C-alpha positions as MATLAB code, in Angstrom:
seq = 'MTRVASFHLDEDVVWQEAVHLAQESSSSAAEDYLGASDLLWYDSSELDQLLGEAG';
ca = [
       0.001    0.010    0.010;
       2.968    2.364    0.112;
       2.606    3.034   -3.602;
      -1.169    3.553   -3.607;
      -2.190    7.226   -3.646;
      -5.957    6.841   -4.037;
      -8.679    4.459   -5.105;
     -12.159    4.763   -6.575;
     -15.318    2.832   -5.775;
     -18.833    2.715   -7.111;
     -21.465    3.649   -4.578;
     -23.231    0.640   -3.005;
     -26.574    1.706   -4.449;
     -25.145    1.980   -7.949;
     -23.580   -1.464   -7.694;
     -26.833   -3.029   -6.444;
     -28.789   -1.385   -9.273;
     -26.254   -2.715  -11.790;
     -26.604   -6.242  -10.423;
     -30.398   -5.955  -10.710;
     -30.067   -4.625  -14.264;
     -27.808   -7.527  -15.218;
     -30.329  -10.018  -13.833;
     -33.278   -8.332  -15.553;
     -31.628   -7.347  -18.834;
     -28.023   -8.175  -19.665;
     -24.489   -7.891  -18.354;
     -23.615   -5.378  -21.053;
     -26.463   -3.130  -19.875;
     -25.084   -3.344  -16.334;
     -21.572   -2.503  -17.591;
     -22.900    0.518  -19.447;
     -24.737    1.638  -16.323;
     -21.619    1.316  -14.174;
     -19.562    3.094  -16.802;
     -21.882    6.094  -16.701;
     -21.971    6.294  -12.899;
     -19.756    8.533  -10.800;
     -16.950    6.920   -8.843;
     -16.215    7.956   -5.286;
     -12.599    9.026   -4.738;
     -10.815    8.011   -1.557;
      -7.357    8.696   -0.244;
      -5.348    5.548    0.429;
      -5.379    6.343    4.172;
      -9.182    5.786    4.190;
      -9.043    2.132    3.082;
      -8.868    0.616    6.581;
     -11.840    2.695    7.720;
     -13.919    1.675    4.699;
     -13.060   -2.008    5.124;
     -14.096   -1.737    8.782;
     -17.443   -0.224    7.799;
     -18.052   -3.018    5.316;
     -18.047   -5.466    8.156;
];
């Protein structure tokens, strides 16, 4: 982790909607949906906190 400056994640809601879209429509539709969504930017120092919140 000493070389990681930041990382990006999709919001949980966006990911869940993409999974639903893949189940109802197609995986390519879900990929398009994820590609159009905003990514959340995090500093590398926030990773431990986010992993702790994920349970």
